[in-house]
N, C-alpha and C positions, 0 to 999 in steps of 0.2 A: 607429358605433356598435359596442358590445363584443360581441363573438362567444359567443352562449350557452355555458352548460356541458355537455358531454357526459360519457358514462360509458364506461368501456373494462372489459371482462371480465379479470381478473387471478386466474387459477386457481381460478374458479368464483364469484369475487365481484366483484359491481360496485362500482368504485372511480370516484368521480366527479373531472371534470378541469375546472377553471374556466381561464378566459382558453386555452382549446386554441390558437388561433392567435399568441398569444404568440409572437414571434420570439427563442429561447434562442441559437442561432448565427447569425450573419450568414453570409452566402453567400461563397464565398472563391473564387478561379479553379478549383478543383477539386472544390469540393464546393458542393450547394444549400444554402439556407436550412434551420434547424432549428427546428420551433416545438415550444411545450412538449406537444403532443400527441404529438409525434414522441418525443419525448425518454421518455414514458411508456410509448409502444407499443415502443421499444427494448427496454426493460426486461422488458417482458412476453415479446418475442421471444427473447431469450436467456434464460429462466426457468431453465434446467436449472442452466446455468454459474452465474447470480448466487446461486442459493439454494445451492450446493457451495460458494460463496466465503461467503457472509452466514449461513448456517444455523445459529442458535442460539449465535450470537456476539454480544457487544454492539459495537456499531457507533456511532461519530462520522459525523455527516451534514456534508459539505461542499454548502453551500446558496449557489444563484446564482440567487433569485427572480427577478430581473429579467434575468437572460441573461448572457452572456460578450459586453459590448459594450467599446468604447474608454472608457476614464477609469473603470470598475468594477472596483476592486482587491478582492482577499480581505484582510479583517480580522485583523490580527495579533495581538490580544490584548486586554484588557479596557479599556473606554475607547475603543478605536479602531472609530469608528462608521463601517460601511461596508454598501454594498449586497449583498456577499458575505460570508460568515462560517464558521466550523465551528460546530456545535452538539454539544455532548456529554450533553444532557440530551432526554427525552423532549419534543418540541414540546408547548406547550399546545393543546388540540381534539383530539387524536388519537383516534381511534375504538378501541374496546373491542378489536377484533384485534391492534391493535399493542403486541405485548409489549414487556418491558424487563428488563434485567439491571442489578444494583446492583453497580459497579466501584469501586476504591479506588484514587485516584491518588496517586504518590510524595508527597504533601504531608500524606497521610491523611484529604485530604476524598473524602467519597462524593457518588457520581451515578448515576441511574437512565438507562441509555442504552437506544437503540432495539433489542430483541435480534429478528430476522426469525424468524419461524417459518413464514411463508405467503407466497406470491407476491404477496398483495395490499398487504403491509406494504411491500416495493419500489417498488409503482407510488404508493402514498399519498406516499413519501417522496420519489420525483421529481414527484408532483404538486406538492408542497410547497417545492419549487425545487432537490431534491437532485440533482446530478451525478455526485459521486463519494461512493462509500461506502468508509470507512475502518474495518474491522472490527477486533477485538481478536484476536489469535494463541489465544484461549483460547475454549472453550465454556462456556455457561451452568451446566454441573454442576460444573464446576471451574474458577474463576475466577482461581487462582492458579497453575495450572500450565498452560502452553501446551502446544499439538498441533502446533505449527507453527514450523519456524526458517526467517526471512525472509533471504536473501542479497541484499543491495540493490548493484547493481554501480551506481554513480554516474557518469558521466562527468565529469571538470573540464574547465576551459578548457583548450584545446588538443587536447581528445579529443572523440570522437562517438560515435554509435550502431556503427559498424563497428569500434571498439577493444573497446566493450562486448561485442559478439557475439564477437568472438575471445576476449574473456577469458572469456565464458560456457563456451565449447568447453573452455577450459582448466580451470574449474571443476567441469563434467562428469565430467571424467577424476579428478578428485580424489575428488569424491563416489564414483563407483563403485570407485575404490580403497580406500575406507573402509566399502565395502558400504551407502553410502546413494542413495536415487532422488531425482533433483531435477527439478522441474517448471518450466520456464521460462515468462515471460511478458514482453512489452514491458510498460515502465512508461505507455504513453500518451503519453511524452514522449521523451527521449534514452536512459534506461536500460534495464536488463534487471533485472528480479526473477526469483530462484529459490527456488522453496519447497521444503521438505522436510517432509513429515508426521513426525510424531515421537509416541511413546510418551509420554503427558502424567504421567512421573515424576518432572520436574525443574522448579525454578523459574524466574522471569524471568531471576534473576542468572546460574544456570546456562546458560540458553538463551542469554544475550548473551555470556558465556563461550566457547561453543562457537563462536559467530559470530566474535568474536575470532580463534580458535585457527584456525579454518579462513582466516580473511581473511591470517593470518601465513605460513601455509604456502602459500597462493595468491602471497604476494609472494615467497615464494623461487623460485617458478617460472616467473614474468614479471616483468621490471623495470617493466613499465607496468601496475602495480596498485599500491595503497597503503593500508595502514589509519591512515595518520596523521590524527588528528582536526584538528590546528589547519590551516587552510586554506592558511597560509604556506607548510606544510613540504608539500603534496601535489603539488605541479608537473603537468605534464602526465599524468596518468594516470586511471587508473580506480579510486575509492574505494571501498572496501568498508565500507558503513556499518555498523557493527556495531550502532551506538545504535539503530537500528530496532527493534533485540530487544528494548529495554528497556520497564518497564511504562508502559503509555499512550502509546507511540511505535506509529503505525500508518502502513500505506501505502495507497494505492490498491488493492482489492480486484481480483481477477479479473473482468474486464467491464465495470467502472467508467468512464464517460465521464470524460474530463479536462477541464477548463476552457480550452480551448486553441483557436484556429482548425480549422474542420474537424471539430469534435467526436470527436478521437481517442478510443480505446479500450485499456485497458491489456488486451492479448490474448493467453491462453495459447497456445502455438505449442508443437509437437512442435520436437524438439532439429533434426531436418533443416528444416523450414520456417523457425526462427530462423537458421540456417545463410545462409539468403539474404536476411535481410532488410537492408536498407539506408536504405529509408524509412519508420519506425514510421507515420508518419500514413497509408498504405494502410489500416491497420485503423481504419477508423472507423464511427459510425452506421449508415451504409449497408453497407459492406461485410462487416462483422463476422456480421449475422445470416444472411448469404449462404454465408460460410464456415462456420458452423455448421449448413448445410441440406446442405453438400458432405460433411463429414465430423464425427465426434463431438468432443465438447470435447475438447481435449487435456490437461486435468486431469481426464477421467473416473473414473481410477482410481486416484487421489491418497488415497484413504480407506481403499484396499486396500494402501498399502504403510508402515504406521508404520517406522519407524527407532529405532534408539538413538543416543543422542547421545555415548556412552561414547568412542568413537573421536575426537572433534572435542574433548571435555572433555580427554583425555589430550593432543593436541596443545596445547591452552591451559596444562596443566600443564607440558610439557614445553619449552616455547617459554621460561620462567624470565625471560619480561618484563613479568609482572606484569599489574597492574590497568591500565585505560585511563580516561581521564576519562569522566565522564557528563555528559548532557545538562545545561545550564545552569540550568534551573528545576529540577533535582533538589536533595535535601539532599544534605548530604557523605557518600558513600558510604565503606563499610570498604575500606582499603586503595587507595582513590583517591588518583591523583596531584594535585598543586596545579593549580586551573583558572586556568592563567596561559599564554598563549600564548608560546613559545619568545622571541621578540622582545622581551617585555616582563619577562623574568625578570631579578631580581636578585640576581646572584652572592653577594653580601654575605650574604643573609638564605635563601637558598634551601634549604640543609638545615635551617635552622631551620623551615620550613614544612613 
């Protein structure tokens, strides 16, 4: 017999939760099972942090309505039917308090994405099966000028979280030398994200160039770092994924759950806390609310520290290496090198391309 729906208070608004006992995360050796109601309750428990991450930002939803179970895979594109999928438009049947922002994709198409203005929106999205929130680095007030630089330190095969933590410490030193303030978080998996709040003066191309400039300088300081776009060239190094700063490229928000065993969370940490991380799975649906009960959100002051991108744009210009490839679904971009992996280059026609 199905469990009756229940209601949960989300910032003073009642949000209905259907099938509250549905198991979303099966139990693991380290964690108990997680129900749908517990997912919604988790997002209410981390209210300040998740609202800081999503507030007034257009947001794509990563929905796993049937849960994170064996055999359920995330859909990778149109026509790929799956029980888990990304949703870039406001779901049908959304209540009136769920607001939206109209974004423009690289293709020129537009969509009205969820734009969080109150906690009930987060709770409703969780009730609809959203586990991970993917906010744009812009506010609804200016959709073409990001206010967030996102440095994605992505471990490649042969590296792990300890390598990412080591590189993050070097990244912190570099940011400080340039007069920038970085706020780190676990990705919820193997990587580390560092956010820099920026003045909304530059467009997406500029912010992406700033990320490239930063990555190239980081490469000079540690031979375990790479900005090589093609996987065959990266080796066993930490990849600085500069393209995460391209238009319509998003990463899991702070305090988002990830669709992995044990309900891990992309968790903001102080730099001292990050230095001790060896197993990011310890930050999960059960432990993160306890962490926030013991100390403030590690990103609590991020909006107080807007930074200029000028130092990073100078690094990009001084590198003299030029443009890097864009994601494959992008139209051809100005100055972009040919999108062909090095092993498939044809020397006879390379110059002509």
